[in-house]
C-alpha atoms as one frame of an Amber mdcrd trajectory, in Angstrom:
protein
  -0.045  -0.079  -0.172   1.341   3.338  -0.940   0.802   6.862   0.190  -2.159
   7.412  -2.545  -3.938   3.915  -3.013  -4.410   0.731  -1.111  -5.806  -2.733
  -1.565  -8.477  -4.557   0.494  -9.571  -8.095   0.070  -8.524  -8.153  -3.464
 -10.026  -4.659  -4.383  -7.933  -1.895  -5.376  -9.161   1.766  -4.165  -8.077
   5.115  -5.194  -9.085   8.434  -3.345 -11.728  10.446  -5.397  -9.999  13.333
  -7.351 -10.300  16.652  -5.648 -12.458  15.303  -2.656 -12.688  18.065  -0.096
 -12.693  16.951   3.307 -13.777  20.073   4.904 -17.368  20.114   6.810 -19.940
  21.453   4.575 -22.860  20.053   6.827 -24.992  17.282   7.257 -28.092  16.228
   5.603 -30.545  16.750   8.471 -30.031  20.549   8.611 -29.117  22.500  11.865
 -27.053  20.309  14.052 -29.806  18.241  16.055 -29.596  17.207  19.785 -31.293
  14.227  21.053 -32.546  14.710  24.563 -32.463  11.339  26.197 -34.879  10.097
  28.953 -31.830   9.710  30.936 -30.846  13.508  30.908 -28.270  13.003  28.684
 -28.043  15.340  25.405 -26.732  13.569  22.401 -25.580  15.733  19.296 -25.710
  13.805  15.980 -25.611  14.359  12.376 -26.776  12.456   9.488 -25.705  11.796
   5.743 -27.671  10.110   3.069 -30.774   8.467   2.532 -32.739   7.663   5.817
 -34.518   4.765   4.518 -31.143   3.057   3.517 -29.621   0.839   6.395 -28.199
   2.953   9.016 -24.465   2.903   9.962 -23.728   4.424  13.752 -20.206   5.790
  13.640 -18.661   6.064  17.046 -15.482   8.064  17.935 -12.398   7.823  20.389
 -10.971   9.192  23.459 -10.304  12.769  23.509 -11.999  13.370  19.927 -15.719
  14.157  18.888 -17.934  13.459  15.778 -15.604  15.371  13.561 -13.144  12.605
  13.673 -15.502  10.886  11.046 -15.099  13.739   8.734 -17.850  14.633   6.351
 -15.911  13.551   3.391 -15.649  10.360   4.835 -19.343   9.971   5.853 -20.359
  10.941   2.350 -18.245   8.272   0.792 -20.053   5.935   3.084 -23.360   7.433
   2.311 -22.686   7.032  -1.708 -22.338   3.376  -0.867 -25.836   3.042  -0.027
 -25.893   3.494   3.410 -27.606   5.990   5.919 -24.680   7.324   7.949 -25.133
   8.708  11.772 -22.332  10.064  13.566 -22.633  11.421  17.153 -20.819  12.920
  20.090 -20.345  10.497  23.041 -21.467  11.936  26.411 -18.471  14.272  27.727
 -17.689  15.114  24.266 -18.391  17.815  21.289 -22.107  19.156  21.666 -23.285
  16.470  23.772 -23.649  16.704  27.623 -20.371  17.473  29.242 -20.916  17.053
  33.124 -19.065  19.509  35.382 -15.791  18.461  37.352 -18.064  16.742  39.988
 -19.294  14.335  37.367 -22.705  13.045  36.497 -25.554  14.046  39.027 -26.093
  10.621  40.210 -22.821  11.097  41.919 -21.440   7.615  40.244 -19.075   7.399
  37.598 -20.164   5.945  34.203 -18.687   2.984  32.234 -18.812   1.519  28.946
 -22.564   0.273  29.326 -23.808   3.568  30.047 -22.253   4.768  26.873 -23.723
   2.089  24.958 -27.079   2.933  26.474 -26.635   6.169  24.973 -25.987   4.982
  21.396 -29.302   2.839  21.846 -31.189   6.025  23.240 -30.137   7.851  20.108
 -31.883   4.929  17.981 -34.649   5.109  19.996 -34.914   9.080  19.416 -34.108
   8.677  15.640 -37.035   5.938  15.401 -34.447   3.307  14.383 -35.080  -0.236
  15.015 -31.169  -1.297  14.806 -27.926  -0.449  13.018 -24.660  -1.457  12.130
 -22.128  -0.335  15.110 -19.044   1.111  13.819 -16.840   2.147  16.671 -12.869
   3.287  16.441 -10.756   3.315  19.383 -13.030   3.810  22.635 -15.866   3.918
  20.226 -14.970   0.448  19.339 -15.126  -0.351  22.791 -18.845   1.397  22.902
 -19.803  -0.706  19.792 -18.680  -3.976  21.218 -20.690  -3.308  24.289 -23.717
  -2.470  22.319 -23.533  -5.868  20.355 -22.961  -7.814  23.752 -25.722  -6.063
  25.621 -28.202  -5.056  22.905 -27.894  -7.446  20.306 -31.476  -6.734  18.991
 -30.401  -3.326  18.186 -27.148  -3.980  16.554 -27.281  -5.240  12.944 -23.497
  -5.953  12.977 -20.488  -4.985  14.663 -17.375  -3.272  13.042 -14.598  -2.583
  15.791 -11.990  -0.619  14.409  -8.426   0.228  16.223  -9.802  -1.162  19.327
  -9.345  -3.789  22.101 -10.995  -6.172  24.631  -9.626  -4.271  27.572  -7.313
  -7.325  28.342  -3.961  -5.603  29.036  -2.113  -8.573  27.848  -2.691  -7.662
  24.360  -1.915  -4.357  22.425   0.219  -2.353  25.095   1.070   0.964  23.677
   4.610   1.727  22.722   6.606   3.245  25.447   7.004   6.922  23.894   3.234
   6.529  22.913   2.174   5.752  26.556   4.448   8.637  27.999   2.872  11.155
  25.654  -0.579  10.066  26.458  -0.030  10.799  30.315   0.928  14.529  29.502
  -2.136  16.621  30.380  -3.631  18.870  27.537  -2.579  22.412  27.945  -5.190
  25.088  28.555  -4.146  27.523  25.958  -6.047  26.292  22.689  -3.093  26.878
  20.398  -0.667  24.713  22.348  -3.340  22.119  22.980  -3.550  21.971  19.067
   0.134  21.415  19.012   0.323  18.920  21.763  -2.454  16.970  19.809  -0.462
  16.923  16.696   2.593  15.896  18.300   0.756  13.087  19.851  -0.750  12.165
  16.379   2.619  11.797  14.587   3.504   9.090  17.073   0.513   6.838  15.857
  -0.339   8.097  12.693  -0.955   6.532   9.152   1.482   6.705   6.129  -1.208
   9.133   4.873  -0.775  11.605   7.662  -0.398  15.279   6.723   0.442  17.809
   9.478  -1.425  20.725   7.903  -4.746  18.556   7.850  -4.408  17.248  11.111
  -3.871  20.611  12.688  -6.991  21.762  10.820  -8.977  19.174  12.640  -7.909
  19.694  15.847  -8.205  23.206  15.418 -12.130  22.659  14.444 -12.230  20.486
  17.885 -11.033  23.529  19.829 -13.545  26.053  17.844 -16.608  23.602  18.196
 -16.083  22.549  21.651 -12.804  21.556  23.334 -13.076  18.984  25.941 -12.154
  19.644  29.555  -9.448  17.461  31.276 -12.046  16.068  33.609 -14.368  14.975
  30.864 -11.467  13.333  29.052 -10.388  11.577  32.437 -14.015  10.598  32.719
 -14.157   8.698  29.418 -10.957   6.832  29.872 -12.297   5.910  33.173 -15.305
   4.514  31.625 -12.929   1.814  29.829 -10.856   1.431  32.966 -13.949   0.730
  34.983 -15.130  -1.636  32.590 -11.703  -3.599  32.586 -11.138  -6.932  30.753
 -14.279  -7.672  28.762 -13.555 -10.930  27.086 -16.178 -13.047  28.862 -19.115
 -10.507  27.747 -17.358 -10.289  23.972 -17.451 -14.176  23.945 -20.890 -13.999
  23.803 -21.477 -11.681  20.835 -23.700 -13.405  18.179 -23.843 -10.532  15.655
 -21.740 -10.528  12.297 -18.502  -8.979  13.527 -15.477  -7.562  11.504 -12.408
  -6.392  13.517 -10.419  -3.679  11.503  -6.875  -2.728  12.617  -3.823  -0.968
  11.205  -0.390  -2.083  10.859   1.179   1.159  11.711  -1.075   1.547  14.997
   1.235   2.227  17.940  -1.356   3.541  20.302  -3.364   0.410  20.166  -1.207
  -1.975  18.443  -2.747  -4.827  15.919  -2.278  -7.516  18.567  -5.241  -6.192
  20.433  -7.470  -6.143  17.292  -6.372  -9.668  16.680  -7.225 -10.703  19.912
 -10.697  -9.006  19.790 -10.971 -11.328  16.583 -10.006 -14.405  18.495 -12.460
 -13.647  21.300 -15.755 -12.736  19.528 -17.131 -15.880  17.861 -16.748 -15.939
  13.987 -15.185 -12.523  13.929 -13.284 -11.694  10.723  -9.848  -9.716  11.154
  -8.828  -7.261   8.613  -5.453  -5.750   8.790  -4.916  -2.336   6.862  -1.409
  -1.950   5.820   0.103   1.342   6.461  -3.243   2.663   8.645  -2.222   3.903
  11.873  -4.587   5.337  14.784  -6.237   8.144  12.754  -8.597   8.892  10.084
  -6.433  10.489   7.527  -8.163  11.204   4.175  -5.414   9.278   2.509  -7.092
   6.091   4.192 -10.497   6.770   3.677 -10.884   4.541   0.569  -9.732   1.449
   2.651 -11.790   2.323   5.577 -15.014   2.994   3.577 -14.428  -0.446   1.860
 -13.813  -2.075   5.075 -16.918  -0.879   6.460 -19.343  -0.814   3.588 -18.496
  -4.188   2.141 -19.266  -5.862   5.375 -22.430  -3.934   5.979 -23.658  -4.896
   2.515 -22.838  -8.572   2.770 -24.947  -8.657   6.142 -27.858  -6.597   4.477
 -28.023  -9.250   1.675 -28.081 -12.351   3.937
């Protein structure tokens, strides 16, 4: 795989000429917010035909729905899917709790975040969706598949893990960078994010593009450190979930990048081993990011799986 094209299960894909990855707005008008019965507000955007099978895109720790950039969402929608991206609790324009945490006084876990996803489906009037999660979002998607199989049409876990710390430990430099708090100054925060990204980037990484995405994060809704820590805590509180994942029955594809040093590919391989019948796909050159150069292989990995499931 080179820097401009790549192969996936025998299919060669090339980025669309002149593709503009900058946000242009979703297909459901002004950014909507779902007020869930739990008191959590979930910001979401959709693309494509609402009558088509739905893909629910879940982002990772410290990011927001913008990680699934509009250009990527539209490429997915063009394959015949209804694409919904959303902000987790404590991210973006969804509910961000204060420093004291949720009103209930208890820390939340991945099960609570999975309930948010199901609550969003209820709000949208959707019986089910293909759950597609990246990094922390992959853990949430796995939890939906395990706890709400009737709402999960299929599972695609990307750049994620089972919570078993024996598999996929970050490289030492990567781990050290993760433990450094984000600066309060927005410009400095962007530069830290960029420096961190270089440690686990894809071969398609571009500094200017990544910086612009991080600037969009800051302009839209910078994540407070306490919110970031709570999301990380949700994964830690949930711990090793292998016994739970061993009970997943929905069609599953596990996708990982060969260049991922944040959550190395061993974690993805282990995920596929634990989930019955799961297929594992390794994308050469992909790191722990959503660089536009990687969009074609990412779209193919997602869409091919969804369409096979929808035909059965």
